N, C-alpha and C positions, 0 to 999 in steps of 0.2 A: 140297617140295623139286621145281627143276627138273631132269630129270635124262631121259638119252636111253635109258636102258634100255627094251627091249619098246619104244619111242616110233617108229611108221613115221611118218618127217617128209613124205614124200611124200602123206599124206593128211592130215595135219596143216598141211600147204602148202595145198593146196584148201580145206581149211575153210575158213581165215585168209581166205583170199583171196576164198570166199564171204560170211563175214561182213561182209569188207570191200566190196562190194559191194552188199551191203542196205543199210547203213549212211550209205554216200559223202557222200549227200544233203544229210547234216547239215553237210559243208564250205560248200557254197552257202546251205543255209535258216538259219543260227545268224548267220553276218553280218548276213543279207538280216536278221533280223529286229533283231537287237540295234543295227544300225546305220541303223534305221529314221529317216527325218530329223525332226529333232528332240532325239534325244536326245545328239549332238555326238561319236557314237562312229566311227572312221575305218574303212571298210568291210576295209581292206585291214589294219589295224592287230587287226580282229576275225576275220579270218580267220585270220592266224597266231596269235591267241590259243588257236581253234577248235581248228586243226591240231595245236598244241601240248599243248590238252588233251589229246585222242582216243591220239594218240602218244605219252604221258606214264600215261598212267592204262592203255592198254590192255598197257602193255610190261610196267610193271607187275603185272599182274593175270597175264600171263605168271611173269615172273620170281620174283615172293612170294608170289600166292596159288595157282598152279600150276592156273591156270582158265582154259576157254576161255571165257570173257567179254569181251566188249571196251567198252570205254566212252566216251562221248563227252559235249558239254552237252545237257543234259534238253529234251526237248520239253516244253510247258508251261513251264516254269521262267523259259527265256529270254524266253517270253511278256508273263510275270511280271514280270522286271526291266524289260522297257522299257513295256510298257504301260500297270503296276501302280504301279511305281516310280519310275523315270524320267519319262514324260509323266504319269502318272495324280499322282505325289505331288509330282513335282517336284524329286525328290532328285538330285544329279550324280550321274552314274553312275560318277567314282572312288568316292562314297560307297558306292552300289549295290553295287560290287565289293569292298567290304569287307565288307556284311551278308554276302554270297556266302562270303569269308573267315571269319566268326563262326562262320555256323553249320554248315558245315562243320568246325571246330574242333571245336565242341559236339559233331556226332556222331560224329566222330574219338574223342573221349573216352569216349562212350557205347558204342561198337563197341569199345571194347577189354575193356569187363567184360560180362557177360551182362544190363544194363540194356536196351541196346538190343532186346534179345529180350523181354523183361517189356514194356519199354511199348508194341512191336509188339503181340502180343499182348492187347494191353489194348484195340486200339482197335476195334471193331466189325468186321465186314465189311461191315456196310453202310454206314459211311461213307467206308471204303476205297472203292465202288464209287460212290458220290457223289461224292467228289473227281474218279477218274477219268472220270469220266461230265462232271461241271463242266467240267473241262481240255480233254478231247475238243470241247466244245463252244467253249470260247474259242475255241481252234486253227483252230477250221472258221469262226467268227466273223472272227478274224485273217482269214484265206485269202480269204475271197470280199468283205473290204473292200480288199484291197491288189491285189485285180481287178478293181473298179468293179461288183462283182454288187452291191454292200451300199455305199448312199452315206450319207452323215448327210441329216438332213433336220431343220429348226429345229422343226417341229410336232409329229410322230413319233418325233424321235430319229435313227431308222432308216427306209431304204427302199430298193427296187429299182432300182439304176441303168439308164443306157441302156447297154445291148447292144452297145459300141464292140467290134471288134476286137480289144483284149485279153483281153474278158470272152470273147468267144466263143472265142478260144483256148483258155481257162483249162477253159471246159466240154466241149473235146477232149480236153484232157489229163485231166482228172479221168478222164471213161470208159476212154482209155487205159491209164490209172495201173488202174485197177479190174480190168482187161482180164487187164495181167498180172499182177497181183493174185492173181488168180483160179486165176490158172496157175504160182502161186509162183513166179514169176520176178525171180531176184535184182537185177533192174534194174529195178523193178516203179516206184521213186521217182526215180530215176538217169534215167531214160528219158525219164520227160514233162516234166524240166524240160530236158536237150539239146534236145528235138524241137520245145517253145516257145519255146527263146530260138534257133534258130535261124529256126525258121519268122518268129519278132519282127523278128528281122537281115534276113532275105528281101524280108518287106512294110515295111519301114523304120519300124517301131518300137523299132528296139532300134539305137544308132549302134553300130557296127563299134569294138571293140578295139583300141585303136591298139597293142597289144603284147603278146605269147601268155605269156610267161610276164616275173616281175619277183623281185626280192633280196626275201626276207622280211622284212618290220613288225614291231620289236623295242622301235620309239621310239614308237610315240602311244599303247600302251596296256599295253605290260608293266610289272609294277609301279607303275603310275598309281593304284592301289588309297589309300582315305581308312582306314584302320581305326580311328582315333579317333572320328573323326566318327560314323559307324556305331554307336558304342558309347549314340548320343543316347537319352532311356527313351521317346522316341517310334516310335523302330525297331524295337522289343524283338520287338513281336506279330508284324513280317512277318520277322526272324530267326527265332523260332520257328517261325514256319507253316513257313518252309524247310526248319527241320530238320526237321520232321514230314511235311511230302510225301518228301524224299528218304529218311525212313526207314521209309517203308512203300512205298514205289515201288520202293528197290533190292532191300528182304527181298521183296514182289511179283514182282519180275523173277530172283533168283534159286532163293525156290522154284519159284514157275509156269514157269520155262524148264527146271528138273531134273527137273520131273517128268514135261512134254512130252514131255521128248527122251530118256526114263526115264535122264539123267544122275545117279543115286543109290547109294545105300549100299548095304548087307543091310538096314539098320535102316531103309532107305524114308527117307533123309535126304539132303540135298545134300552133298556132301565139301568140306570145308575154307571153309565158308559164314564162321568168322570172320574168316579170313583176307580172303576177296574183298569183308565188310563194312568192315574197314580202308579196303582199298584204294580202295574206292567211296568212304569217308568222307577220304582224302586227296586223291581226285580235286574231290571240293567244294570244298576249302577252298584248293587249290594251283588251282583253276580262274581265284578271283579273281586272286590272287598277277599271272593268265597273260595276265588280260585279259576272261573273256570269263565268262557265268555257269556255275552249277554244274555239276560233270561229273555223270556216274551211268554205272551197268551199264545196255547194252543189250539189249531183249529179241530184235534181231535177232541176236542171238549162237549163236540158236536156231537161226536155217540152218547156222552153220557148224558145230557140231554136230552136227544132223542127217545132217549127210555124214562123221564119221567123228570129227573134231573132241573129243579128251577130255582132249588136258593144255594147257598154259600155252603148249606152244610154241605151236598153235594163235592166241593173243592177241600173242605175237612176232611170226606171219608177217602177222596183222592192222596191228600195229602197224604194221610196214616198208611196208605197202601203203602210209601217212600220207605218209610223206616228202615225195615228190615235189608233194602238195596245197601244202610249204610255198612254192612258185613261181609258184601259178595264180593269182593273186589277179587280172590282166588279164581273163582270162578269168571266172571266178566273177564278179569284178565287174560284168560286161555283163550278165549274168543280170536279167532285168527281174519285176516283182514279181507278175504274172501266170502267170510261171512255177514260181512256188513255191505256187501254190494247191492244183493236185494233191495233192502231196506233205500241207498243211498239212489238207485236208479229209479225204484219205482217212485219216491218221495219228488225226485226230480223233474219226473212224469207228471207229475200233480199239478206240479207247478207251472210247467211246461202248457196247460191245457187253456192256461188264461188265456194265453192266443185269441182265442175266438171269440174274445170282448173285443178284437183292434180292429181299426176301421180302416182296411187295406186299398180302400178307394180313394184316400186322402193320403197323400205322399207325406204333406206337412204332419200329420201321426203316425205313420209308419216308416220314416224311415229314421227317425226319433230313438222310435222303438226298436228298429229294428240294431241302431248301433250299440243302444245300448245293450241289448240281449247280447250280442258278438261280443263286444268290448269284456263284460263280465268274465267269460269262460279264455278268452285268449288273449286277456293281460294279464289273468291271475288275479283279478284287484275289484271290486264294487265297488271302488271308490271312481276309479274311470270311470266305468257305466255311466256311472248315476248322473257326475259332474257334466261329460258332453253329452249326456241324453238332453239334461237342463239347457244347455247353451245351443244345441240344433236346434231342439223344439221351439225356443224364441226368435231365435234368427231364419228359420223356416216362415213360423207363420206372420213375421214381420217382411218377408220378401214377397209371400204368397196373398198380402195385404190384409190380412186378419190380427194386426198388431191390438184393433179396440176389445178382438177376445182373449185376450193372453191380460189374465191380473195382475194387478200393482205387486201382490205378494211377489210372483214369480217372475217380474222382472229382477225383483232384486235378486232374487234365487241364483237365475241367471247370472246377474253380476257377478254375487258373491263367487259364483262356479270361477267364472275365468279366473278371478284371482288366485282363487286355490289351487287350478289348474298351473298357475304360474306359479304358483310357492311350490308345487309339489315338484315341479319342472328345472 
């Protein structure tokens, strides 16, 4: 339960504000991805939905779970929503929001029981690494494409584009962001977006916004999800892939941040994890209702915990910081694609470094992780990477004589993956 007893509200407030600044870039980046030309989603509506996901999920994390973790639309899932589902498979965005809803509902049901922990424990570390690295490459590819550094080519599929002003500014922004990141600045991602946007406006590359603030848009995407069309059998593989991705993404975030910041109890475990996972699940399905891709716990929460955040008050202060963002759609809408490139590239790089945990000498671990990693960006589908990763992992372990090391739950997941691959094709 949330309590003020023994809580230093000043420290919690500083921690909450710190967490907000480290993750505030999502207010611009998420609508920029979901409102990519061709999706049909309006930027202002998605920005309002994004802020709503951040505010609601983070506030609930503080009030119900009493944890200093913030929630926002997940990077990678937003790219999957846009480029795999809506643009790739030509699924209407309303149906794709419905898929987000059902994925969250399934995750919530699982989170309310020990089943979520059992499933997560059955998924091998090598596949988690492969998924994280694959999504990292996926985000980097999208970032480079947005800046024009990489362009389409009819002969080779892709090629290096011309180094125009936008691409040049993106490169400057990448190094500037890396410089700030190396010095653990809370503005490492937000500052390059602001800098490149200002330089773009100054150079005439970006039109000056006609207004500074505007009322939130609750009419264009809010409650527009189509939950019944999302239940079409052909969409089941993607829904379950979303569920699996959210499953071990949130668990990895909770466990990783808790141990990295020493936010653990006497047993060496993170306190109130079940409550945190339930909030994470609620944020996932409510995001579809609000008009955004799934919400998830953010690893940037570590910054607030590092400066003293230990209770749900940290999350409450972070949530309150998001409220003014409801009115900033005109300013956020003026941010050009090349200004978000540094964030996408460096977030991708941070996800890619998980490969250091991979056992390269064991081919039965390395090959499934490699297939997962390369199939995600090359097919523009997290679904394909995850499903083929499960199948190849179990098959190689059986062929290598290590069948007894595969947990029964993973055998079931692999068989389910074979069925879903067949269903999708």
